[in-house]
C-alpha positions in Angstrom: -28.3 11.7 43.5 -30.2 13.0 40.9 -33.9 12.5 40.5 -35.4 11.0 37.4 -36.3 14.6 35.9 -32.8 15.5 36.4 -31.3 12.5 34.7 -33.2 13.6 31.9 -31.0 16.9 31.4 -27.9 16.9 29.5 -24.7 17.1 31.6 -23.5 20.2 33.2 -26.8 21.8 32.0 -27.9 25.5 33.2 -30.7 23.9 35.1 -31.2 27.4 37.0 -31.2 29.6 33.9 -33.8 27.2 32.5 -35.9 27.1 35.9 -35.9 30.9 35.7 -37.2 31.1 32.2 -40.2 28.5 33.0 -40.7 30.5 36.3 -40.7 33.8 34.5 -42.5 32.8 31.3 -45.5 31.5 33.6 -45.4 34.8 35.5 -45.5 36.9 32.4 -48.3 34.9 30.6 -50.5 35.1 33.7 -49.8 38.9 34.1 -50.3 39.6 30.4 -53.6 37.6 30.6 -54.9 39.2 33.8 -53.9 42.9 32.7 -53.2 43.5 28.9 -50.8 46.0 28.1 -53.7 47.6 26.2 -55.5 48.3 29.5 -52.4 49.1 31.4 -51.7 52.2 28.5 -54.9 53.5 28.5 -56.1 53.1 32.4 -54.2 55.8 34.0 -51.5 58.4 32.4 -48.4 58.1 34.8 -50.3 56.0 37.3 -48.0 54.3 39.8 -49.7 50.8 39.3 -49.8 50.6 35.8 -46.4 52.0 35.3 -44.8 49.3 38.3 -46.8 46.7 36.4 -45.7 47.6 33.2 -42.0 48.2 34.3 -42.2 44.6 36.3 -43.3 42.8 33.1 -40.9 44.3 30.6 -37.8 43.7 33.0 -38.9 40.2 33.5 -39.8 39.6 29.9 -36.4 40.8 29.1 -34.5 38.9 31.8 -36.3 35.5 30.4 -35.6 36.1 27.0 -32.0 36.9 27.7 -31.8 33.8 30.0 -33.5 31.5 27.2 -30.5 33.1 24.9 -27.9 32.2 26.9 -29.2 28.7 27.5 -29.3 28.5 23.7 -26.0 29.8 23.2 -24.6 27.0 25.7 -26.1 24.2 23.6 -24.7 25.7 20.5 -21.1 25.8 22.1 -21.1 22.6 23.9 -22.8 20.1 21.4 -21.2 19.6 18.0 -23.4 17.8 16.1 -26.4 20.1 16.2 -24.4 23.3 16.8 -25.5 25.4 13.9 -29.3 24.6 14.7 -29.0 26.0 18.4 -26.8 28.9 17.1 -29.6 30.0 15.0 -32.2 29.4 17.9 -30.1 31.6 20.4 -29.8 34.4 17.6 -33.4 34.3 17.3 -33.6 34.5 21.3 -31.1 37.5 21.3 -33.0 39.4 18.6 -36.4 38.9 20.6 -34.8 40.2 23.8 -33.6 43.1 21.9 -36.9 43.8 20.7 -38.6 43.2 24.0 -36.2 45.4 25.7 -37.1 48.5 23.3 -40.7 47.8 23.3 -40.7 48.0 27.1 -38.8 51.3 26.8 -41.2 52.7 24.4 -44.4 51.5 26.4 -43.0 53.2 29.6 -42.7 56.4 27.5 -46.2 56.0 25.8 -47.3 55.6 29.5 -45.7 58.5 30.7 -47.4 60.9 28.0 -44.7 60.7 25.1 -47.2 60.9 22.1 -44.2 59.8 19.8 -43.8 56.4 21.7 -47.5 55.6 21.6 -48.0 52.0 19.9 -44.1 51.8 19.5 -43.9 49.1 21.9 -46.1 46.6 19.8 -44.6 47.6 16.7 -41.0 47.1 17.9 -42.2 43.7 19.2 -43.4 43.0 15.8 -40.2 44.1 13.9 -38.7 41.6 16.7 -40.8 38.5 15.7 -40.2 39.4 11.8 -36.6 39.3 12.4 -36.4 36.2 14.8 -38.6 34.0 12.4 -35.9 33.7 9.5 -33.4 32.7 12.0 -35.7 30.0 13.5 -36.6 28.7 10.0 -32.8 28.3 9.3 -32.4 26.3 12.4 -35.4 24.0 12.1 -34.3 22.9 8.6 -31.0 22.2 9.8 -32.4 19.9 12.7 -31.2 16.3 12.0 -28.9 16.7 9.3 -27.0 13.8 10.3 -30.0 11.7 9.5 -31.2 13.6 6.2 -30.6 16.2 3.7 -33.1 18.8 5.2 -31.9 22.1 3.9 -29.7 23.2 0.9 -28.2 26.5 0.5 -31.1 27.7 -1.5 -33.9 26.6 0.5 -34.5 30.1 2.4 -36.0 30.9 -1.0 -39.0 28.6 -0.7 -39.4 30.3 2.7 -39.4 33.8 1.5 -41.7 32.9 -1.6 -43.8 31.5 0.6 -43.7 34.5 3.1 -44.5 36.9 0.2 -47.4 34.7 -1.3 -49.2 34.7 2.0 -48.7 38.3 2.3 -50.5 39.0 -1.1 -53.4 36.7 -0.2 -53.7 38.6 3.1 -54.1 41.5 1.0 -57.0 40.1 -0.8 -58.5 38.6 2.2 -58.4 41.5 4.9 -60.6 43.8 2.8 -63.0 41.0 2.0 -63.1 40.1 5.8 -63.6 43.7 6.9 -60.7 43.8 9.0 -59.9 47.0 10.8 -56.2 46.2 9.8 -57.2 47.0 6.4 -57.7 50.6 7.6 -54.0 51.1 8.9 -51.5 52.7 7.1 -50.0 50.5 4.4 -46.5 49.8 5.7 -48.3 49.1 9.1 -50.6 46.8 7.4 -47.8 45.0 5.4 -45.8 44.7 8.3 -48.6 42.7 10.0 -49.0 40.8 7.1 -45.3 39.7 6.7 -45.3 38.9 10.4 -48.3 36.8 10.2 -47.3 35.2 6.9 -43.5 34.4 8.4 -45.3 32.6 11.6 -47.5 30.7 9.6 -44.5 29.3 7.2 -42.8 28.8 10.5 -45.6 26.4 11.5 -45.5 24.8 8.1 -41.7 24.4 8.3 -41.9 22.8 11.8 -44.4 20.5 10.7 -42.5 19.3 7.6 -39.2 19.0 9.8 -40.9 17.2 12.1 -42.1 14.3 9.8 -38.8 14.3 7.1 -36.2 14.7 9.6 -37.4 11.6 11.4 -38.7 13.6 14.6 -42.1 12.3 15.3 -41.0 10.8 18.4 -39.1 14.0 19.6 -41.4 15.6 22.3 -39.3 18.9 21.6 -40.4 19.1 18.1 -43.9 18.4 19.0 -43.8 21.1 21.8 -42.3 23.7 19.4 -45.1 23.0 16.9 -47.8 23.4 19.2 -46.0 26.9 20.8 -46.0 27.9 16.9 -49.4 27.1 16.4 -50.7 28.7 19.2 -48.7 31.9 17.9 -50.6 31.7 14.8 -54.0 31.0 16.2 -53.6 34.3 18.4 -52.5 36.3 15.6 -55.3 35.0 13.0 -58.0 35.8 15.8 -56.4 39.2 16.0 -58.0 40.2 12.4 -61.0 42.0 14.1 -59.3 43.3 17.2 -57.2 46.4 16.8 -55.5 46.1 20.2 -54.5 42.5 19.6 -53.2 43.2 16.0 -50.8 46.0 17.4 -49.5 43.3 19.8 -50.9 44.7 23.1 -54.0 42.5 23.5 -54.7 39.9 25.9 -53.1 36.9 24.3 -50.7 39.0 22.1 -47.5 38.0 24.1 -48.6 34.5 25.3 -47.5 32.6 22.1 -43.9 33.9 21.6 -42.9 33.6 25.2 -44.3 30.0 25.5 -42.2 29.4 22.4 -38.9 31.1 23.7 -39.2 29.2 27.0 -40.1 26.0 25.0 -36.6 26.5 23.0 -34.8 27.0 26.3 -36.1 23.8 27.7 -35.6 21.9 24.5 -31.9 23.0 24.7 -31.2 20.8 27.9 -33.3 18.0 27.6 -31.8 14.3 26.7 -33.4 12.8 23.5 -33.0 9.3 21.7 -31.1 10.0 18.2 -33.6 10.5 15.6 -34.6 8.1 12.9 -32.5 8.5 9.9 -34.3 9.4 6.8 -32.7 9.2 3.2 -31.7 12.6 1.4 -34.1 13.8 -1.1 -35.1 16.9 -2.9 -38.8 15.8 -3.3 -40.0 18.0 -0.5 -38.2 21.4 -1.5 -39.1 20.7 -5.0 -42.9 20.2 -4.3 -42.9 23.0 -2.1 -41.6 25.3 -4.9 -44.2 24.2 -7.0 -46.8 24.9 -5.0 -45.9 28.2 -3.9 -45.1 29.3 -7.7 -49.0 28.1 -8.3 -50.3 30.1 -5.5 -48.2 33.1 -6.5 -49.6 33.1 -9.9 -53.3 32.3 -8.8 -52.8 35.2 -6.5 -51.7 37.6 -9.3 -54.4 36.4 -11.6 -56.9 37.1 -8.6 -55.4 40.6 -8.3 -56.0 41.2 -11.9 -59.7 39.8 -11.5 -60.9 41.6 -8.5 -59.3 45.0 -8.7 -62.3 46.6 -9.0 -63.9 45.3 -5.8 -60.8 45.9 -3.4 -58.9 49.3 -2.6 -56.2 50.2 -5.0 -53.4 50.1 -2.4 -54.5 46.6 -1.4 -54.5 45.0 -4.8 -51.2 47.0 -5.6 -49.7 45.4 -2.4 -50.9 42.2 -3.5 -49.7 42.3 -6.8 -46.2 43.1 -5.6 -46.0 40.5 -2.9 -47.4 37.6 -5.2 -44.8 38.8 -8.0 -41.9 38.8 -5.6 -43.2 35.3 -4.2 -43.0 34.0 -7.8 -39.6 35.4 -8.6 -38.1 33.8 -5.3 -39.5 30.6 -6.1 -38.4 30.7 -9.8 -35.0 31.4 -8.6 -35.3 28.6 -6.4 -36.8 26.6 -9.2 -33.5 27.4 -11.5 -31.6 26.4 -8.6 -33.5 23.1 -8.4 -32.9 22.5 -12.2 -29.3 23.3 -11.9 -29.0 20.8 -9.0 -30.9 18.2 -10.7 -28.6 18.5 -13.8 -25.5 18.4 -11.5 -27.1 15.2 -9.9 -27.8 13.6 -13.3 -24.3 14.3 -14.6 -22.2 13.2 -11.2 -24.5 9.8 -11.1 -23.2 9.2 -15.2 -20.0 9.9 -13.8 -20.3 7.6 -10.8 -21.3 4.8 -13.4 -19.1 5.6 -16.0 -15.0 4.4 -16.2 -13.0 7.6 -17.0 -10.5 6.3 -19.2 -12.8 3.7 -21.5 -16.0 5.7 -21.1 -17.7 2.0 -20.6 -19.6 1.3 -17.5 -17.5 0.9 -14.0 -17.6 -1.6 -11.2 -20.5 0.4 -9.8 -22.7 -0.1 -12.9 -21.9 -3.7 -13.4 -22.6 -4.4 -9.8 -26.3 -2.6 -10.6 -26.8 -4.4 -13.6 -26.2 -8.0 -12.2 -28.4 -6.8 -9.4 -31.2 -6.1 -11.6 -30.6 -8.7 -13.8 -30.5 -11.6 -11.0 -33.4 -10.0 -9.2 -36.4 -12.4 -8.5 -39.4 -12.0 -10.7 -42.2 -9.6 -9.3 -44.6 -12.2 -8.8 -45.3 -16.0 -9.6 -47.3 -14.8 -12.4 -44.5 -13.7 -14.2 -42.3 -16.0 -16.1 -38.8 -15.6 -15.0 -36.3 -14.3 -17.4 -33.5 -16.5 -18.9 -30.2 -17.1 -17.4 -27.5 -14.3 -16.6 -24.2 -14.9 -18.4 -21.2 -13.1 -17.2 -17.8 -12.8 -18.9 -15.0 -11.7 -17.1 -12.2 -10.5 -19.5 -8.2 -10.2 -18.6 -6.0 -9.0 -21.3 -2.6 -10.9 -21.3 0.6 -9.5 -21.2 -0.7 -6.1 -20.0 2.0 -5.6 -17.5 4.7 -5.9 -19.9 3.1 -3.2 -22.1 3.1 -0.8 -19.3 6.5 -1.7 -18.2 8.1 -1.7 -21.5 6.3 1.3 -23.4 4.8 3.1 -20.3 1.4 4.0 -18.8 0.1 6.2 -21.7 0.5 3.4 -24.2 -1.0 1.0 -21.9 -4.3 3.3 -21.4 -4.8 3.7 -25.2 -4.5 -0.3 -25.4 -7.0 -0.3 -22.6 -9.4 2.5 -24.5 -8.9 0.2 -28.0 -9.5 -2.8 -26.0 -12.7 -1.6 -24.4 -14.0 0.0 -27.8 -13.6 -3.4 -29.3 -15.2 -5.2 -26.4 -18.2 -2.8 -26.8 -18.5 -3.0 -30.5 -18.4 -6.9 -30.3 -21.2 -7.1 -27.7 -24.5 -8.2 -28.2 -27.6 -5.7 -27.9 -28.9 -5.3 -24.4 -25.8 -6.4 -22.8 -23.6 -4.5 -20.4 -20.0 -3.6 -21.1 -17.8 -2.6 -18.2 -14.1 -2.1 -16.9 -13.6 -3.3 -13.7 -10.2 -1.7 -13.4 -6.8 -2.3 -14.6 -7.0 -4.6 -17.8 -10.0 -6.7 -16.2 -13.1 -5.9 -18.2 -16.8 -7.6 -18.1 -19.7 -8.4 -20.1 -23.3 -9.3 -19.0 -25.3 -11.2 -21.3 -28.7 -10.8 -19.5 -30.5 -12.6 -22.5 -29.4 -16.3 -23.7 -32.7 -18.0 -23.9 -32.2 -19.2 -27.6 -28.6 -20.4 -26.9 -26.8 -22.0 -23.8 -24.4 -19.6 -21.8 -21.3 -21.5 -23.3 -22.6 -21.2 -26.9 -23.0 -17.4 -26.5 -19.5 -16.9 -24.6 -17.7 -19.2 -27.3 -19.2 -17.1 -30.1 -18.5 -14.2 -28.4 -14.8 -15.1 -27.9 -14.1 -16.2 -31.0 -15.3 -12.6 -32.7 -12.8 -11.3 -30.2 -10.2 -13.3 -31.3 -10.9 -12.8 -34.8 -11.3 -9.0 -34.2 -7.9 -9.0 -32.4 -5.9 -11.4 -34.9 -4.5 -7.9 -36.4 -2.0 -6.0 -34.2 -3.1 -2.4 -33.4 -0.7 0.4 -33.9 -0.2 2.8 -30.9 2.9 5.5 -31.1 4.5 3.3 -33.9 4.2 0.2 -31.8 2.1 -2.7 -33.0 0.6 -4.4 -30.2 -2.0 -7.4 -30.1 -4.8 -7.6 -27.8 -5.2 -11.1 -26.5 -7.3 -11.8 -23.6 -8.2 -14.7 -21.0 -11.7 -14.9 -20.6 -13.8 -16.7 -17.8 -17.5 -17.5 -18.2 -20.0 -18.2 -15.3 -24.1 -18.5 -15.6 -26.6 -17.9 -12.9 -30.5 -17.9 -12.8 -32.5 -14.9 -11.3 -32.8 -15.0 -7.5 -28.7 -15.9 -7.2 -26.6 -13.3 -5.6 -24.4 -11.4 -7.8 -21.3 -11.8 -5.6 -21.1 -15.6 -6.5 -21.5 -14.9 -10.0 -18.7 -12.6 -10.1 -16.7 -15.2 -8.0 -17.3 -18.2 -10.3 -16.6 -16.1 -13.2 -13.2 -14.6 -11.5 -12.2 -18.4 -10.9 -13.1 -19.3 -14.3 -10.9 -16.6 -15.8 -8.0 -17.5 -13.3 -8.1 -21.2 -14.9 -7.8 -19.7 -18.3 -4.7 -17.6 -17.4 -3.3 -20.6 -15.6 -3.9 -22.8 -18.8 -1.5 -20.7 -20.8 -3.7 -17.3 -21.6 -5.5 -16.6 -24.5 -8.6 -18.9 -24.1 -12.0 -19.5 -22.4 -12.8 -21.3 -19.4 -16.4 -21.9 -18.4 -17.2 -22.3 -14.8 -17.3 -25.7 -13.5 -18.9 -26.7 -10.2 -16.4 -29.5 -9.5 -13.5 -27.1 -10.2 -15.1 -24.2 -8.1 -15.9 -26.7 -5.5 -12.1 -27.4 -5.4 -11.3 -23.6 -5.5 -13.5 -22.9 -2.6 -11.8 -25.8 -0.6 -8.4 -24.8 -1.6 -9.2 -21.0 -0.2 -10.5 -22.7 2.9 -7.3 -24.5 3.2 -5.4 -21.3 2.6 -7.2 -19.6 5.6 -6.5 -22.4 7.9 -2.9 -22.5 7.1 -2.7 -19.0 7.9 -4.2 -19.6 11.4 -2.0 -22.5 11.7 1.0 -20.7 10.8 0.1 -17.6 12.7 -0.2 -15.3 9.6 -1.2 -11.5 10.3 -4.2 -11.6 8.4 -5.6 -15.0 9.6 -9.0 -15.1 10.8 -9.6 -15.5 14.7 -12.5 -17.9 14.7 -11.0 -20.7 12.5 -9.8 -24.1 14.0 -6.5 -25.0 12.2 -5.2 -28.0 14.3 -1.4 -28.5 14.5 1.6 -29.1 12.8 2.9 -32.7 13.2 6.4 -34.3 12.2 6.6 -37.9 11.2 10.1 -39.5 11.1 11.5 -42.0 8.5 14.8 -44.0 9.5 18.0 -44.1 7.6 19.9 -47.2 8.1 23.9 -47.9 7.5 25.0 -50.6 5.5 25.6 -52.7 8.4 21.9 -52.2 9.5 22.3 -49.8 12.2 19.7 -46.5 12.8 22.2 -43.6 11.4 19.5 -41.1 11.5 16.0 -39.8 10.4 14.2 -37.7 8.2 11.5 -35.1 9.7 8.8 -34.8 7.2 5.9 -32.8 7.9 2.0 -33.3 8.3 -0.9 -31.1 9.1 -3.2 -32.5 11.6 -6.2 -30.5 10.4 -9.7 -31.1 12.5 -12.0 -31.0 9.4 -9.7 -33.6 7.1 -7.7 -35.4 9.4 -3.9 -36.2 8.9 -2.9 -34.5 5.7 0.2 -35.2 4.0 2.5 -32.5 2.3 1.2 -33.1 -1.5 -2.2 -31.7 -0.1 -0.9 -28.4 1.4 2.8 -27.7 0.5 2.0 -25.8 -2.6 -0.4 -23.4 -0.9 2.6 -22.8 1.7 5.0 -21.5 -0.5 2.3 -19.7 -2.9 1.4 -17.8 0.1 4.6 -17.2 1.5 4.1 -19.2 4.4 7.1 -21.5 4.2 9.6 -19.8 6.6 6.8 -19.9 9.2 6.2 -23.7 8.6 9.7 -24.8 8.5 10.6 -22.9 11.8 7.8 -25.2 13.3 9.3 -28.3 11.6 12.8 -27.4 12.9 12.1 -26.6 16.3 9.7 -30.0 16.5 12.3 -32.0 14.9 15.3 -30.5 16.8 13.4 -31.1 20.2 12.6 -34.8 19.3 16.2 -35.5 18.3 17.5 -34.2 21.7 14.8 -36.5 23.6 15.9 -39.4 21.7 19.3 -38.7 22.5 18.4 -38.6 26.2 16.9 -42.0 25.6 20.3 -43.3 24.2 19.7 -42.8 20.5 22.2 -40.4 19.4 20.8 -40.1 15.7 21.0 -37.1 12.8 18.0 -35.3 12.3 17.5 -34.0 8.7 14.7 -31.5 7.8 14.3 -30.1 4.4 14.7 -26.4 3.3 13.1 -24.9 0.6 14.1 -22.0 -1.6 12.3 -19.3 0.0 13.8 -20.6 3.7 17.3 -20.3 2.5 16.6 -16.5 1.2 14.8 -15.8 4.4 16.6 -13.3 6.8 15.8 -15.2 10.0 17.0 -18.3 9.2 20.4 -18.4 10.9 18.7 -16.9 14.1 16.0 -19.3 13.9 18.8 -22.2 13.7 21.0 -20.7 16.6 18.3 -20.2 18.9 17.0 -23.9 18.5 20.1 -25.3 18.6 21.1 -22.9 21.8 17.6 -24.1 23.4 18.1 -27.7 23.1 21.6 -27.9 23.2 21.6 -30.5 20.4 25.2 -30.9 18.5 25.1 -28.9 15.3 26.5 -32.1 13.8 23.3 -33.9 14.4 21.3 -31.6 12.4 21.1 -32.1 8.7 19.6 -29.6 6.2 18.8 -31.0 2.9 18.2 -28.6 -0.2 17.6 -29.3 -3.6 19.3 -28.2 -6.5 16.1 -26.5 -7.7 16.0 -24.3 -4.8 19.5 -23.5 -5.2 18.9 -22.2 -8.8 16.6 -19.3 -7.5 19.7 -17.6 -6.3 22.7 -19.6 -6.3 25.1 -17.0 -4.6 22.9 -16.1 -2.0 21.9 -19.7 -1.2 25.5 -21.0 -1.3 26.7 -18.4 1.1 23.9 -18.8 3.6 24.6 -22.9 3.4 28.2 -21.8 4.1 27.0 -20.0 7.0 25.2 -23.1 8.3 28.2 -25.1 7.8 30.2 -23.0 9.6 28.2 -23.7 12.7 28.8 -27.3 12.4 25.4 -28.2 10.7 25.7 -30.9 8.1 24.6 -30.0 4.2 22.5 -32.5 2.3 22.0 -32.4 -1.5 18.5 -33.9 -1.9 16.9 -35.4 -4.9 20.0 -35.6 -6.6 19.4 -37.2 -10.3 15.9 -36.0 -10.3 16.4 -33.3 -13.0 19.7 -31.9 -14.6 22.1 -32.6 -11.9 25.2 -30.2 -12.2 28.5 -31.1 -10.7 29.4 -27.6 -10.1 27.1 -27.6 -7.0 29.4 -30.5 -5.6 32.2 -28.4 -6.1 30.7 -25.3 -4.7 28.7 -26.3 -1.7 29.9 -26.9 1.8 28.1 -30.4 1.5 28.8 -33.5 3.7 25.9 -35.6 2.1 24.4 -36.7 -1.3 21.0 -37.9 -1.4 20.0 -40.3 -4.4 16.5 -39.7 -5.9 14.0 -42.3 -5.8 14.2 -42.2 -10.0 17.4 -43.5 -9.7 16.9 -45.9 -6.7 13.7 -47.4 -8.6 15.6 -48.6 -11.9 19.1 -49.7 -10.0 18.0 -52.9 -10.8 16.6 -53.4 -13.7 18.4 -50.6 -15.9 22.4 -51.3 -16.3 22.8 -47.7 -17.2 21.1 -46.4 -14.1 23.2 -48.8 -12.0 26.4 -47.4 -13.8 25.3 -43.6 -13.0 24.5 -44.8 -9.5 28.0 -46.3 -9.1 29.8 -43.3 -10.8 28.1 -41.0 -8.4 28.9 -42.9 -5.4 32.6 -43.0 -6.2 32.7 -39.3 -6.9 30.9 -38.4 -3.7 33.2 -40.7 -1.7 36.2 -38.9 -3.5 34.6 -35.6 -2.7 34.3 -36.9 0.8 30.5 -37.2 0.9 28.1 -39.9 2.3 25.9 -41.3 0.0 22.3 -42.1 0.9 19.8 -43.8 -1.5 16.2 -42.9 -0.9 12.9 -44.7 -2.2 14.4 -48.3 -1.2 11.2 -50.8 -1.2 12.6 -54.5 -1.8 15.7 -56.2 -0.7 17.0 -56.8 -4.3 17.1 -52.9 -4.5 18.9 -52.7 -1.4 21.6 -55.6 -2.1 22.3 -53.7 -5.2 22.7 -50.4 -3.5 25.2 -51.8 -0.9 27.0 -53.6 -3.7 27.4 -50.1 -5.4 29.0 -48.5 -2.5 25.8 -46.6 -0.9 26.5 -45.8 2.6 22.8 -45.5 3.9 19.4 -46.2 2.8 15.9 -45.1 3.5 12.5 -46.3 2.4 9.8 -48.3 3.0 11.6 -51.5 3.1 13.1 -50.4 6.4 9.9 -48.2 7.8 7.3 -45.9 6.9 7.2 -42.2 8.1 5.6 -42.5 11.6 4.9 -40.2 14.6 7.3 -39.5 17.3 6.1 -41.9 19.8 5.8 -44.7 16.9 9.3 -44.1 15.6 10.7 -44.0 19.5 9.0 -47.8 19.6 10.6 -48.5 16.7 14.2 -47.5 17.5 14.0 -49.3 20.7 13.2 -52.7 18.9 15.4 -52.2 15.9 18.7 -53.9 15.8 19.0 -54.7 12.1 16.9 -53.9 8.7 13.6 -55.4 8.6 11.1 -55.5 5.6 7.7 -54.1 6.1 4.6 -53.9 3.7 4.9 -52.0 0.7 3.1 -49.2 -0.1 3.1 -45.7 -2.1 5.2 -43.3 -0.5 2.9 -40.6 1.5 5.7 -38.2 1.9 
């Protein structure tokens, strides 16, 4: 089992190499401190002890740097999210490895007496540091790119400008500090200044990334910060030490040896994800501004102090300062361009491409701003916010008839009209399609309905004249929904209220204005909740998972023959809702049809009704079972399969199943409906024409349909005793039905006089409250057990 320390490492991490790096780094640092390179090079030319120490130290240093580079390359290859960070760190380690190998060779040659190699080792190490710093900088600024925008393609210019500016400052400071480095050859002095400046920039970048990158709790970042800090302290302390400045001092190699070892350990340590920070351009912009000011200050100082310093130092300071200023100026131009692009993109992101109005995102912002709470109790809340949602009437027909080019131009004209007529300080937006919105955030002098009504009147007057688009005269008419909310309310609620009001305006015939009404909104919300519960009840694919919808219940109403015998029952659906109780069809059937759920509901009703008919048959009640089919059910492709399956499952004789259809449902698609009914009749299922006489009844259906039953609507039944013409119509209908071989059932029978008249006119069967109300399966079974003849019951409104 792994120890706690091992569990803190990444899986499959090269632990042996990391351990080798750590041990070798400690050994190299100890050797360097005890026996500085400068001491070994000057103690004895070609002596065996200095040579062995120098060779051993050089080989160990190269192997340590190479091992660290291998570990960093492994991290870049294995873990994707930060691969670019560790790829740059690995490249820096390989540069350090090459520099260390070259420096070791030059030191050995110098020890062996080669004058050309004297001081070359320290110089090569300095060049290696100068080459590694940009790579480390690029890796640092890309750390935690997942959580924050830490770098842009031009950020390196800030770093270059900072290095040149610090180099320029160093050219002025070294003579002032009487540093022996100022007496070096110019190229060597500038190399030392560039290297030290790069290390200082690297230290500053580490601290910046630690803060901006959300890495404050990351021990790896702190370890790097401390090791780079040690590097800077060691180099700055060497200002008066020639050997240390040349890279051969007692502590010259300690900082970078420690930094490379820390990188190797950091590559394999498991850490928590860094905290996320928002993307910002503030840091690079501020950094560029500071560096630019520093460069200008250095140039000014070089000009003012040119008489007191060596000419080469002043000239070098001026050149470095100018290079720093140019670098940062170029970066400044890039930032200005980025900011301009950002402003443009933000404008485009808030603008509708077609009309030039504000878009949905801009509307959301405007509503959020207008409805935000006042900043304090001392600030009086602003007036209510009024939202008008506008939907163009008949726009789809314009697109379909004349094409999208004409439709788009109509939208542009409409948008321009709405924007022109909108009051000052309002926001006019296009939400998409043919929907527009106007936000009125200052209606303190008038009520929201007055402002909206005045604007709607202006719109109606302005759009009375047709607009000419591609030689076509089109009229812009719109339906408008209005809602108002006080500051502090949710924008989504205001949008919902205005949307509901707009749809009420559309459903009322269009080209009108409706103001949000709390009672109507509550009804809409309850209706929407019922729809969601219906979807759960009928197993719709987009149903919610956490709703309790109850169950489908079937009630039954008997149908009695003229002799008083029970001939059949009609299945009438109910919904046992756990929230609202037992609901009759008038509470939910329109929603079922509207949301295309009728086939699923009918399948459940047929299944329950046919199984109940079979159970009653076993109990000795051989009855017909009538179920209603809507137009959507008649056209459903699985209707015949569903009927076949339930008849096969129950074994019920198809002649005991009656399918009731209305003429209205047949009119949706007469040919397909009649063909489907003929298929059912071919299976032995009876077909009933329901609600006959409720509309413009057509004799053609009696001819075309394979019907076995005609069901008189209650509108005829109710008047059969009071209106002689109705009695004649019933008599003629009964005679015609009998000539066609149809039985006739009259529904809605509620008194004995009506029953007697219907029998006298020849009706075969009757159904209504006089015999029995619709009742549950158990109650109907009890009724069937005791019912031998017709028996009046208390009259009540039909709850079917």
